[in-house]
Residue, then its C-alpha position, 0 to 999 in steps of 0.5 A: x926514583x929509588x925504592x926506600x922506606x916512607x913514614x905514615x902520618x895523620x892530619x886532624x882538622x878540628x871543627x866546632x860544630x856549634x859555630x862551624x869554625x875550624x882550629x888552625x895552628x901556627x907552627x913554631x918558628x923553631x920548626x925545621x919544616x914549614x916554620x911559621x906556617x898555619x896548619x891543622x894538627x899533624x904528626x907521624x904514626x909511630x911503630x905499632x900504632x894505627x892511624x886513629x891511635x896516632x891521631x888521638x895521641x897527636x891531638x893530646x900532645x899538641x893541644x891537650x884535648x880529646x876529639x871525636x872522629x867524624x870522617x876521613x877527608x882524604x889522603x896525602x903524599x908529599x916529601x918533607x923537604x928534599x924529594x928523597x925516600x927518607x923524606x917521603x910521607x903518606x898520610x890520612x887526614x881526618x875531620x874531627x869535632x871538639x867544642x871551642x870550650x875545650x881548653x887548648x894547651x899548645x905544645x912547643x910545636x905551635x906558637x898560636x891558634x885561632x878558630x876560623x870560618x872556612x871563608x876566613x882561612x884565605x886571610x891566614x894562608x898563602x898559595x905561595x906557601x905549600x903548607x898553607x895552600x894545603x890547609x886551605x884545600x883541606x878545609x874546602x874539602x871538609x866543608x863540602x863533605x860536611x854538607x853532604x856526608x850522611x849523619x848516620x855514617x858520622x854517628x857510626x864513625x864516632x861509635x866504631x871508628x874508621x879503622x878496619x882492625x882484624 
């Protein structure tokens, strides 16, 4: 594969810890990639921005709310469309919390949202749609991590963030 540039991105899976439900968003049918698919908040990191700044900006832009960072679910690498350098994206996926009582104001990027339990996401997603299969795997991993992640680390992340700035 040719060496080129790639973009950095974030994913923000939002959980309401009071009832352990996850916020899923349906991409607008006008989107050029994965139109109509269910996802969590996703977006690109802008020049001069760190991952956490990008995450908070994307959540504000797409939902109009603020979130608390809990932990990193994992990283992702994919091509947004045809496999060529300009479509390559590397990302960090975070688990964040926000109460369901926060008023969600969807941007033009999404047509609807739902709060779902982990076992319900399969009803929305399909393994035939790579984006929705990805969402199901993200939620499955978040569920496992939430059960085993030490509370002291979650508190530390909420207080200090996850980035190791200089």
